[in-house]
N, C-alpha and C positions, 0 to 999 in steps of 0.2 A: 504494500500500500504506500502511495506517495504521501509526503508530509508537508505541512505548512507551518509557518509561524505567523499568527494573526495579531495585528494591533487591535486593541479592544478599548472602547470608550464607554464607560457606564453613563447612561443618560439620566435615568430616574428609577427609583423603586416605587411601585404602586401597591399599597396595602389597604387603606381604608377606601380609596377611590379606584377600585379595579376597573370600573367602567371607563374611567378616563384614560386607560392605557390604549384603547383603540384609537382615539383621536390623536394621542401623542405619537403613536406608531405611524399613522397616516401622514402627519405633518413632517415627521422625521424622514420618512421615505422620500417625500418631495424635496426636502432640504438637501439630501445627498444625491438627487438626480435620478431616482428610480422612476420608471414609467407609471402612468396612472393605473394601468392594469395591475402591475406588480404591487403598487402601494395599496390597492384595494384588496388584493389577496393577503397581504400582510395584515391589514386591518381586520379582515375576516378571521384570520387565524388567531390573532390576539384576542378578539372578541369572544371566540369560542373557548379559548383557554380561560379567560376571565369568568365566563359564564360557568364553566365546570368548577372553578374554584369556589364561586359563590354558592353553587347548588350542592356540591359534594364534599368540600374540604373544610378543614379547621385551620385558621390562621394562614389563609392563602395570600400569596404575594407574587408580583411579576416584576422582574428587572428587565428593562429595555435598554439596548445599547447598539452602538455602531461598531462594525468589525471591518477591517481593511486588509487587503494585500497590496502589493505594488501596483496591481492593475485594476482592482475592484474595490468598491465600497458596498457593504451590505448591512442588513439589520438582523439581529437575533434577539430572542427573549428567552429567559428562564422563568418557568412557572414553578413555584415552590410551595409546599404546604406541610403541615404537621399532622396529617392524618385525614381519613383513616387508612390510607394506603390501599393498594390493590393486591389481592391474592392471585389474580389471574390477569396479567397485563395483556396477553394475547387476545383474550376474550374482550377486554375493554376496548381494544383497538378496532374491533370489527364494527362496521357500520350497522346501525340499527339497534345496538345494545345501549341501554341507558338505565341507570338506577334511579332516576328522578323524573322520568317522563319527558325527557328532552327529545329533540328531533332525531338523535342518534347518529348525527353526522360527525360530531365530536372529534375525537383524537385521530381517527383515520383520515378525516379531512385535513387536519393540521399537518399530518405526516405527508400527505400527497402534495400539498402546496409548498412545503419547505424543501430546500435543497439538502439540508442536513437535519435529521430528526433523531433524537435520542431520549429515552425515558427509562428511569429506574425507580422502582417503588418497593417499599417494604411494608407488608401488611401490619397494621397496628402502629406504624411509625409515621410514614409520609412518603411523598413523591416529589421528584424533580424531573421536569421536562424541558428539553432544549429544542428550539426550532430556529434554524438559520436560513436567511433568504438573501440570495444574490440577484443581480440583474439577470434577465434571461438573454442568452444562455449563461448560466452561472458556473460555479466551480465544479458542480457535479458533471459538467460536460468535459472536464479535463482529468479523467481518471488515468491511473497508470495501467500497466499491462494486466494487472489482476482484475481490472474492470471495476474496482472499488473507488469511491470518491476520495479525494485528498482529505486528510485529517490534520487538525492542528495539534502539535505536540505539547504545547504549553498553554494552559488556560486558567483563569482565575476569576474569582468573584469578590467584590468589595461591597460592604454595606455600612452606611453611617449609623451612628448611635440613634436610637429611637427618638423621633421628633426633630432630627437635624437633616440638613441637605448637604452640608460639607462633610467629606470623609477624610480623616487623617491617615488612613491606611491606603496602600497602593502597591503595585507590583510592575515589573518590567522584564523583558527578555530580549536577547539578540544573539545571533550567531557570532562566533569568534573563529576566524579562519586560521589562527595560529595553531601550531602543533601542541603536543602535550606540555602543560605549563610547568610541571615539576618532574622532569625525567629523573628517575632513580631516587627521588626525594619526596615521598608521599606526604610528609608532614613537616612543616617548618614554621618558624616564627619570624615576624617582621615587626620592628618597633614602629609605632605610629608617629608620624611627624607632628610637631606642634601645630595646632590649628592656625590657619591663616584667616585673620579677622577681616571682615568687610563692613561697610556701612549698614547698619541695621535699618530695616524698613524700606530699603530701596530696590529690592530684588523682586521681580515679578516674572514668573515662568508660565508660559501659556500651554505647555505640553500637558496632556491628560495624565493624572496619576494612576495609570493602569498599565497596559502592556506597552512594550517598546516597539520600535519600527519593525514593520513586517519584512519578511525575506523568504527566499525559496528554500528548497530542500538542502540538507547538508551534503557536502562532498566528503571524500575520505579524509580523515584526520581533523575534521571540523568539530568544534565543540560548541556547546550551548551555554550561555550565561543567563542566570535567572536571579532576580533580586526581589526581595520583599521588604517593605518599609512601613513602620508604625510611628508616625509623628507623635511626639509626646503630647498628651492631653487630647482635646477635641476641638472642633471648630476650625475657623479660617487659618489660625497660626499652625495648627497641626497639619492641615492640608498643605499649607505653603512649604513646611519642612519636607513633606513627602514629594512634592513637586520638585524641589531643589535636589533631593536625593536621586530622583529618577533622571533628571537632567544630567547630573554628574555621572550616573551609571551609563547613560547613552553615549556620552562623549569620552568616557574613560578610555585610556590607552592600555590599561592593565589587562593581564590575561589570567593570573591566578586570583582567586577570591580575595586574598588579603591585599593585593595590589589595588584592586577595584575598591575595596572597602576603605583603604587609606584615602583615596581620592574623594569618596563620598563623605568621609569624616571631615576632610578639609572644607568641602563645599558647604557642609551643614553648620560651620562655625558661626555664621551670622543668623542662625535660626534657634528655635527652642530645643533642637536636637531630636533624635529619633532612635528607635531600636531597628536594626537593619540586619538582614542576612543575605549573603551572596553565595550562589552555588554555581559550579562549573561542571557540566555534564560532558564526559568524554565517551561517546558511544563505542568507539573502536576499542578502548581499554575497558569498557563496561565498568566505569567507576564514576563517582561524584566527588569533587573537591568542594569543601564547605567552610565558610567563615561566618559566624554570627556574633553580633554584639547586642546585648540587651535582651529584653523579654520577647523574643521571637522563638518559634519552634520549627524544627525540621525533622523529617522522618523518612526512612525508606520503608515502604509498605508492601507486603505481599498478602495473599489471602489468609495467611495464618500467623503473620508476624508484623511487628512495628518496631523498627530500630531507630531510636532517637539520635539526632545529631547534636553535638554540644554547641551552646551559645555562651560567649564570655560575658562577664558583668561589665557594665559601662553604658554610656550614652554617646552614640555617634554624633560628633560635632562638639562635644564637651569633654568627656572623661573616658578615654580609651588608652590603656597602658600598653598592651601588647596585642597584636593581631596574630591569630593562629589559624592556618588552614589545615583541616583534617581531611583524610581520604577514606572512602569506604566503597567496597564493591557494590555494583548494582546487579542483583540477580535477574535473570531473564523473567520478564513479565511483571517486574516490580514497578512501583510508582513512587516518584519523589514528591513529597508534600511539604509545603512551607506555609506557616500561618502566623498571624499575630496573636496577642493575648486576648483578642476579641473572641477567640474560640478556646474552650477548655481543652486541656491536653488529655482528658480522660476518655477520648473516643477510641474505639477499637474497630479494626476492619471486619472482624468476625460479626459485629453487630449490624453490618450492612452487606449481607450476602450478595455476591455477584457484582458489586459496584465497580470493582477494578476492571471488569470487562467492558466498561462503558467509556465514553469520551472523557477527556480531562475536565471539560466544563461541567459535566454531570457529577463527576467525582467531587470536584470543588464545591458544587452546589449542595450535594448531599452532606458533606462535612460541615458546611455552614449551617445547613438546616438542622442537623442533629447536635452540633456542638457549639453553635454560635451563641453569644451573649447579646441581648438587646440593650444592655446598659453600657455598651462600649462600641466604638468603631470596630469593624471586623474585616479581615481579608484572608483569603486562602488561595493558593495557587498549586496546581498539580502538573507534573510533567510525566509523560509516558510515550511509548511507541518508538523510541530511538534505539533501544538495546534489547 
């Protein structure tokens, strides 16, 4: 299967006003230049998903966002709820089936309209559904020799604290064409340089605090860098810190996580600071190099295990004594998960049977659904499919 790295811009969460998601989706489709027909199809799919949440689900929500490659801009949404879940997803997908007397076009219709559709549900817990829409003909028209559509290898979800619009959490990712960053030296320390101070209150970064620039599939020896950031506190200043960190990550010339982290640390000196984690995935070596500072979490997850990756005490931008990159093998079929403290670390992959077989976006959505805290900003990113 071919792979993609998508840029992702969260537009809005809809919780109490699920009906408003349809109009927002239609306006957003027009803004990025989709045809009237495609905009209507997206609005119809969002409307059906919202209707299902209102009629069937507990604590349903929709997050609407823009996704981009170098050639395309599209729209996707995640529909998330806290129950009751589906015991038989295949049955629920069939047209004509309804538990509340609806028209029965439901999920099957959404799946047909979308270029990418994915759904994972756990009976008694809840459901996450992903639907992604490209201009026609979209990315589903560019499969590899297997006949399967391209899949995004890194995806994440962010959610602001309840009642807020700004989110102090974010993530980013980009390819690194350099070779192995630490040949023969899987773990090493680098002292952090003293912070470089800049004028406070003068920096405004317009990049979205989500995924980094899009790019194509990796070549031999190519690595993938992923960053997660949790700006201290909440609100505009926390969001600004994360924007600054993402900007520094995008322009960094570093290859190892500690090198990248040092540049982020320097860039954050004029902000309130952040907890940050940087991972370098090297598919050819089937390993991940990882450097974390502050209260972030990283883990290598399989269907039966969850191996935590260490994060050093400190605040990027203010107090970081020593940066350490650690290396860990990536078992075949495993998933790298990184998240902020807006999620509890007590989640377990065995409580979400089958979720690792789904897209990175649905994995991230299920973890946010099951382990997220509403009294804090939250962000979770998952990487899979390269090793």
